[in-house]
Backbone as CSV, one residue per row, in Angstrom:
resi,resn,N_x,N_y,N_z,CA_x,CA_y,CA_z,C_x,C_y,C_z
1,UNK,3.033,9.587,24.792,2.675,9.313,23.409,3.959,9.128,22.610
2,UNK,4.102,7.979,21.953,5.325,7.656,21.236,5.234,7.954,19.753
3,UNK,6.362,7.824,19.136,6.478,8.017,17.696,6.216,6.671,17.035
4,UNK,5.198,6.610,16.198,4.766,5.361,15.567,5.332,5.265,14.156
5,UNK,6.252,4.301,13.945,6.802,4.102,12.611,6.562,2.652,12.196
6,UNK,6.410,2.455,10.891,6.183,1.118,10.356,7.145,0.857,9.210
7,UNK,7.649,-0.368,9.176,8.499,-0.830,8.083,7.615,-1.627,7.126
8,UNK,7.512,-1.168,5.894,6.664,-1.831,4.909,7.500,-2.324,3.742
9,UNK,7.140,-3.476,3.243,7.729,-3.987,2.018,6.608,-4.616,1.198
10,UNK,6.935,-5.062,-0.003,5.880,-5.565,-0.890,5.186,-6.782,-0.299
11,UNK,5.912,-7.644,0.412,5.288,-8.829,1.000,4.246,-8.450,2.046
12,UNK,4.565,-7.443,2.853,3.623,-7.002,3.887,2.386,-6.346,3.251
13,UNK,2.584,-5.591,2.188,1.472,-4.948,1.496,0.581,-6.005,0.841
14,UNK,1.187,-6.966,0.179,0.405,-8.020,-0.477,-0.344,-8.858,0.551
15,UNK,0.306,-9.162,1.649,-0.339,-9.927,2.717,-1.542,-9.177,3.286
16,UNK,-1.379,-7.885,3.526,-2.484,-7.073,4.050,-3.645,-7.050,3.061
17,UNK,-3.329,-6.970,1.760,-4.381,-6.947,0.751,-5.118,-8.286,0.698
18,UNK,-4.383,-9.382,0.761,-5.010,-10.704,0.709,-5.884,-10.969,1.928
19,UNK,-5.511,-10.408,3.072,-6.268,-10.635,4.299,-7.468,-9.708,4.442
20,UNK,-7.288,-8.425,4.120,-8.331,-7.431,4.398,-8.671,-6.531,3.217
21,UNK,-8.094,-6.790,2.066,-8.363,-5.942,0.912,-7.674,-4.597,1.044
22,UNK,-8.197,-3.619,0.348,-7.572,-2.293,0.351,-7.612,-1.634,1.725
23,UNK,-8.592,-1.982,2.547,-8.653,-1.441,3.913,-7.415,-1.858,4.699
24,UNK,-6.967,-3.089,4.504,-5.763,-3.559,5.174,-4.542,-2.737,4.811
25,UNK,-4.465,-2.347,3.544,-3.332,-1.532,3.102,-3.433,-0.120,3.660
26,UNK,-4.604,0.487,3.589,-4.725,1.852,4.125,-4.477,1.876,5.624
27,UNK,-4.836,0.804,6.324,-4.558,0.736,7.758,-3.057,0.686,8.040
28,UNK,-2.288,0.068,7.134,-0.832,0.037,7.306,-0.233,1.444,7.298
29,UNK,-0.849,2.336,6.576,-0.315,3.691,6.414,-0.771,4.649,7.509
30,UNK,-1.354,4.130,8.567,-1.726,4.961,9.722,-0.564,4.937,10.712
31,UNK,0.432,5.723,10.425,1.626,5.802,11.268,2.244,7.182,11.117
32,UNK,3.097,7.539,12.058,3.793,8.826,11.986,4.855,8.808,10.896
33,UNK,5.449,7.634,10.662,6.487,7.502,9.635,6.389,6.128,8.994
34,UNK,6.573,6.093,7.697,6.586,4.848,6.931,7.991,4.674,6.364
35,UNK,8.579,3.522,6.620,9.902,3.216,6.096,9.732,2.047,5.134
36,UNK,10.183,2.254,3.902,10.025,1.219,2.881,11.225,1.213,1.954
37,UNK,11.447,0.084,1.271,12.598,0.012,0.366,12.449,0.964,-0.815
38,UNK,13.554,1.535,-1.226,13.537,2.497,-2.333,13.368,1.817,-3.683
39,UNK,13.683,0.532,-3.754,13.667,-0.163,-5.046,12.419,-1.026,-5.258
40,UNK,11.336,-0.723,-4.547,10.113,-1.518,-4.675,9.022,-0.724,-5.388
41,UNK,8.706,-1.096,-6.638,7.641,-0.392,-7.358,6.285,-0.505,-6.665
42,UNK,6.027,-1.636,-6.015,4.750,-1.821,-5.311,4.622,-0.790,-4.196
43,UNK,5.648,-0.677,-3.359,5.623,0.294,-2.257,5.521,1.719,-2.787
44,UNK,6.276,2.006,-3.825,6.283,3.357,-4.399,4.895,3.744,-4.926
45,UNK,4.254,2.836,-5.648,2.940,3.140,-6.225,1.880,3.317,-5.135
46,UNK,1.893,2.449,-4.128,0.925,2.575,-3.029,1.162,3.871,-2.271
47,UNK,2.416,4.234,-2.061,2.726,5.497,-1.382,2.185,6.690,-2.176
48,UNK,2.331,6.664,-3.500,1.805,7.754,-4.338,0.286,7.866,-4.187
49,UNK,-0.393,6.730,-4.142,-1.852,6.756,-3.953,-2.192,7.352,-2.596
50,UNK,-1.501,6.924,-1.559,-1.821,7.376,-0.205,-1.526,8.863,-0.004
51,UNK,-0.640,9.433,-0.801,-0.304,10.858,-0.674,-1.276,11.761,-1.430
52,UNK,-2.148,11.187,-2.226,-3.102,11.992,-2.999,-4.102,12.690,-2.073
53,UNK,-4.522,13.847,-2.474,-5.541,14.604,-1.746,-6.924,14.159,-2.226
54,UNK,-7.259,12.929,-1.930,-8.535,12.346,-2.347,-9.179,11.674,-1.147
55,UNK,-10.423,11.274,-1.307,-11.120,10.582,-0.222,-10.519,9.192,-0.021
56,UNK,-10.707,8.637,1.162,-10.199,7.301,1.451,-10.874,6.258,0.561
57,UNK,-12.135,6.487,0.211,-12.841,5.554,-0.671,-12.196,5.517,-2.056
58,UNK,-11.827,6.681,-2.570,-11.175,6.744,-3.880,-9.795,6.091,-3.832
59,UNK,-9.044,6.349,-2.759,-7.732,5.728,-2.598,-7.877,4.207,-2.556
60,UNK,-8.871,3.716,-1.827,-9.089,2.270,-1.746,-9.472,1.698,-3.104
61,UNK,-10.224,2.440,-3.890,-10.575,1.991,-5.240,-9.313,1.853,-6.097
62,UNK,-8.437,2.853,-6.039,-7.188,2.790,-6.800,-6.314,1.622,-6.348
63,UNK,-6.250,1.414,-5.042,-5.461,0.311,-4.496,-6.039,-1.026,-4.947
64,UNK,-7.356,-1.176,-4.862,-8.006,-2.415,-5.314,-7.662,-2.708,-6.773
65,UNK,-7.790,-1.694,-7.605,-7.524,-1.870,-9.036,-6.077,-2.282,-9.267
66,UNK,-5.146,-1.582,-8.655,-3.725,-1.883,-8.840,-3.378,-3.277,-8.317
67,UNK,-3.825,-3.598,-7.118,-3.445,-4.873,-6.509,-4.023,-6.061,-7.267
68,UNK,-5.252,-5.962,-7.726,-5.836,-7.056,-8.503,-5.040,-7.258,-9.787
69,UNK,-4.697,-6.172,-10.464,-3.907,-6.278,-11.689,-2.513,-6.824,-11.392
70,UNK,-1.914,-6.422,-10.287,-0.596,-6.920,-9.896,-0.652,-8.425,-9.650
71,UNK,-1.640,-8.868,-8.900,-1.745,-10.290,-8.571,-2.136,-11.139,-9.774
72,UNK,-2.767,-10.528,-10.764,-3.104,-11.252,-12.003,-1.934,-11.269,-12.990
73,UNK,-0.859,-10.581,-12.655,0.344,-10.612,-13.485,0.435,-9.521,-14.527
74,UNK,-0.389,-8.478,-14.414,-0.351,-7.398,-15.387,0.759,-6.383,-15.128
75,UNK,1.326,-6.406,-13.930,2.453,-5.541,-13.579,3.612,-6.421,-13.163
76,UNK,4.847,-5.927,-13.336,6.007,-6.701,-12.873,5.968,-6.854,-11.358
77,UNK,6.326,-8.001,-10.883,6.276,-8.307,-9.464,7.669,-8.234,-8.880
78,UNK,8.166,-7.007,-8.656,9.531,-6.804,-8.138,9.483,-6.564,-6.656
């Protein structure tokens, strides 16, 4: 059994959302370690959601809301 790590950036998160919605993003976070850039607000916000002690359905709702607003231009796209 190996150590499963994933490298995530905003492009990979946005791509996963466009392909599979919030489920695609939550599936990205099924790893032993997540490595992401420190200067990406998108990665930081999604990480904060995934660390919450809430149900997966609630996390997906938060992700859906954030990503739709991000793609509509309501948040800075850094």
